[in-house]
C-alpha positions as CSV (number, residue, x, y, z in Angstrom):
1,M,-29.9,1.1,-97.8
2,G,-32.0,3.7,-99.6
3,M,-33.6,4.7,-96.3
4,V,-29.9,5.1,-94.5
5,R,-28.8,7.3,-97.3
6,I,-32.0,9.6,-97.0
7,L,-31.3,9.8,-93.3
8,F,-27.7,10.7,-93.8
9,L,-28.7,13.3,-96.4
10,A,-31.3,14.7,-94.0
11,T,-28.7,14.9,-91.1
12,T,-26.2,16.6,-93.2
13,L,-28.7,19.1,-94.3
14,L,-29.7,20.0,-91.0
15,T,-26.1,20.2,-89.6
16,S,-25.4,22.7,-92.5
17,Q,-28.3,24.7,-91.7
18,F,-27.2,25.0,-87.8
19,A,-23.7,25.7,-89.0
20,N,-25.0,28.6,-91.4
21,A,-26.9,30.1,-88.6
22,A,-23.6,30.0,-86.4
23,E,-21.8,31.6,-89.0
24,Q,-24.3,34.2,-89.5
25,L,-24.4,35.2,-85.7
26,P,-21.0,34.2,-84.3
27,F,-20.4,34.9,-80.5
28,P,-18.4,38.0,-80.1
29,D,-14.8,37.2,-79.6
30,L,-13.7,40.3,-77.7
31,D,-10.2,41.9,-77.0
32,T,-10.7,41.7,-73.0
33,E,-7.0,41.9,-72.6
34,G,-6.7,45.1,-74.5
35,Y,-9.9,46.5,-72.8
36,C,-8.7,45.8,-69.4
37,T,-5.3,47.1,-70.2
38,A,-6.6,50.3,-71.4
39,L,-9.1,50.5,-68.4
40,V,-6.3,50.8,-65.8
41,S,-3.7,52.4,-68.1
42,K,-3.8,55.8,-66.1
43,M,-3.4,54.3,-62.6
44,L,0.3,55.3,-61.2
45,D,0.6,52.6,-58.9
46,K,1.7,49.5,-61.0
47,T,0.8,46.9,-58.2
48,E,-2.8,48.3,-57.9
49,Q,-2.7,48.6,-61.6
50,Q,-2.2,45.0,-62.0
51,V,-4.7,44.1,-59.2
52,E,-7.4,46.1,-61.0
53,K,-6.6,44.5,-64.4
54,D,-6.8,41.0,-63.0
55,K,-10.2,41.8,-61.5
56,C,-11.3,43.2,-65.0
57,L,-10.3,40.1,-66.6
58,V,-12.0,37.9,-64.2
59,F,-15.2,39.9,-64.7
60,E,-14.9,39.5,-68.3
61,K,-14.4,36.0,-68.1
62,T,-17.3,35.4,-65.9
63,M,-19.6,37.5,-68.0
64,R,-18.5,35.9,-71.2
65,A,-19.5,32.5,-69.7
66,T,-22.7,33.8,-68.2
67,I,-24.2,35.2,-71.4
68,Q,-23.0,32.8,-74.2
69,P,-25.4,30.2,-73.6
70,Y,-28.2,32.7,-74.4
71,W,-26.6,34.3,-77.3
72,H,-28.6,32.2,-79.9
73,L,-31.5,34.5,-79.0
74,V,-30.1,37.7,-80.2
75,E,-31.6,38.7,-83.6
76,R,-29.4,39.9,-86.7
77,R,-30.5,43.3,-86.5
78,E,-29.4,43.6,-82.7
79,S,-26.1,41.9,-83.3
80,D,-25.6,44.2,-86.2
81,L,-26.2,47.2,-83.9
82,L,-23.9,45.5,-81.4
83,K,-21.0,45.5,-83.7
84,K,-21.0,49.4,-83.8
85,Y,-20.6,49.5,-80.2
86,I,-17.4,47.2,-80.1
87,T,-15.2,48.5,-82.9
88,E,-12.7,50.1,-80.7
89,V,-10.6,48.6,-78.0
90,Q,-12.2,50.7,-75.2
91,F,-15.5,49.1,-75.9
92,Q,-14.4,45.6,-76.1
93,T,-16.1,44.3,-72.9
94,Y,-18.7,41.8,-72.3
95,G,-20.6,44.1,-70.1
96,T,-21.7,45.8,-73.3
97,V,-22.6,42.6,-75.0
98,S,-24.6,41.5,-71.8
99,S,-27.2,44.4,-72.1
100,F,-28.0,43.0,-75.7
101,V,-28.2,39.4,-74.7
102,A,-30.2,40.4,-71.4
103,S,-32.9,42.3,-73.7
104,A,-33.1,39.2,-76.1
105,L,-33.4,36.7,-73.2
106,G,-36.0,38.9,-71.4
107,K,-38.1,39.1,-74.5
108,A,-37.8,35.3,-74.7
109,C,-39.1,34.9,-71.2
110,L,-42.1,37.0,-71.9
111,D,-43.3,35.0,-75.1
112,G,-42.3,31.8,-73.6
113,R,-39.5,30.5,-75.6
114,V,-37.6,30.3,-72.3
115,F,-38.9,29.4,-69.1
116,C,-37.9,32.1,-66.4
117,S,-40.0,31.0,-63.3
118,P,-42.8,33.7,-63.9
119,G,-44.7,34.5,-60.7
120,E,-48.4,35.0,-60.4
121,P,-50.0,37.9,-62.3
122,T,-49.5,41.4,-60.4
123,V,-52.4,42.8,-58.5
124,D,-51.0,46.3,-58.9
125,A,-53.9,48.4,-59.4
126,A,-51.8,51.1,-61.5
127,F,-50.7,48.2,-63.9
128,S,-54.1,46.8,-64.2
129,A,-55.7,50.0,-65.1
130,L,-53.3,50.3,-68.0
131,K,-55.1,50.2,-71.4
132,S,-53.9,50.1,-75.0
133,D,-57.4,49.8,-76.6
134,Y,-57.2,53.5,-77.8
135,Y,-54.2,52.7,-80.0
136,C,-55.9,49.7,-81.6
137,Y,-58.9,52.0,-82.3
138,L,-57.1,54.8,-83.5
139,K,-55.1,52.4,-86.2
140,N,-58.2,50.7,-87.0
141,R,-61.4,52.9,-87.3
142,D,-63.6,50.1,-88.5
143,V,-64.9,48.4,-85.4
144,K,-65.7,45.3,-86.9
145,S,-62.3,44.9,-88.8
146,E,-60.0,41.9,-88.2
147,N,-56.9,44.2,-88.0
148,L,-58.7,45.7,-84.8
149,R,-59.5,42.4,-83.3
150,N,-56.0,40.8,-83.9
151,C,-54.5,44.2,-82.4
152,L,-56.6,43.8,-79.2
153,K,-56.0,40.3,-78.9
154,E,-52.1,40.6,-79.3
155,E,-51.8,43.4,-76.7
156,K,-54.0,41.6,-74.2
157,I,-51.7,38.7,-74.5
158,R,-48.7,40.8,-74.1
159,K,-50.3,42.4,-71.0
160,S,-50.9,39.1,-69.5
161,Q,-47.1,37.9,-70.1
162,L,-46.0,41.1,-68.5
163,A,-48.3,40.8,-65.4
164,K,-46.4,37.7,-64.4
165,Y,-43.0,39.7,-64.3
166,W,-44.2,43.2,-63.4
167,A,-44.1,42.8,-59.4
168,N,-40.3,42.1,-59.3
169,L,-39.2,44.7,-61.6
170,P,-37.7,47.9,-60.3
171,K,-40.3,50.6,-59.9
172,G,-38.3,53.6,-61.3
173,K,-37.6,51.4,-64.3
174,T,-41.2,50.4,-64.9
175,D,-42.5,54.1,-64.3
176,W,-40.0,55.3,-67.0
177,C,-41.1,52.7,-69.3
178,I,-44.8,53.4,-68.7
179,G,-44.1,57.2,-69.4
180,N,-42.3,56.1,-72.9
181,A,-44.7,53.3,-73.9
182,F,-48.1,55.1,-74.4
183,G,-49.0,57.9,-76.8
184,R,-46.4,56.4,-79.4
185,N,-46.9,54.9,-82.9
186,F,-46.3,51.3,-81.7
187,P,-48.4,49.1,-79.7
188,P,-47.9,50.2,-76.0
189,F,-47.7,47.0,-74.4
190,Q,-45.1,45.7,-77.0
191,V,-43.2,48.8,-76.3
192,L,-43.5,48.3,-72.5
193,S,-42.2,44.7,-72.9
194,S,-39.3,45.6,-74.8
195,C,-38.3,48.3,-72.3
196,V,-38.3,46.0,-69.2
197,A,-37.0,43.1,-71.1
198,E,-33.4,43.8,-70.1
199,D,-34.3,43.9,-66.4
200,I,-35.8,40.6,-66.7
201,G,-32.7,39.0,-68.5
202,I,-30.5,40.4,-65.9
203,K,-32.3,38.7,-63.1
204,C,-31.6,35.4,-65.0
205,F,-27.9,36.1,-65.2
206,K,-27.8,36.8,-61.5
207,H,-30.0,33.6,-60.8
208,A,-32.7,35.6,-59.3
209,R,-34.7,33.8,-61.8
210,Q,-34.3,30.2,-62.8
211,C,-34.3,30.5,-66.6
212,R,-34.2,27.4,-69.0
213,A,-35.1,26.4,-72.5
214,G,-39.0,26.1,-72.4
């Protein structure tokens, strides 16, 4: 009997923890009816207006169903930022929410929390030539320091993770991200991974990648 009570209490505690987590980051319940109505409000032809509104509502319903399974990957700070974008009716669209979820999903793909059918490491010479050693050395002048070793190790891991997705990313986006990742005050491959994470997540939404919990 004592063991049964202990198991019951443990189960209750875990359930409470998951419930609290869900309360902290509830999935956005948007006024898509209001959004779609506002979107077509200036159309003069009422029949065409209704057709476009129905299309809008179908899109919102589909997008909600697509992104909701991955909502748990969105972190608190990202959720708080999202709230600032959806305070008015004209922004009550799951299209906006999807970009936040896609980024969170892409980051989870890169660090292995979600399996997203990664490919073979890219053979692109330009990517292979990218180095972040200078960043680590600038931040850690002591060449024997543990901080330097950790920095180099972490950046090497990030580069190897990203290499498995690089070949399938839009070149225009990767070029832009490279231009913004290096020469900053943050680890280059950390910035680079964050920059392309949304594109990786979007491929999951479109089933161009088979993504599932790792």
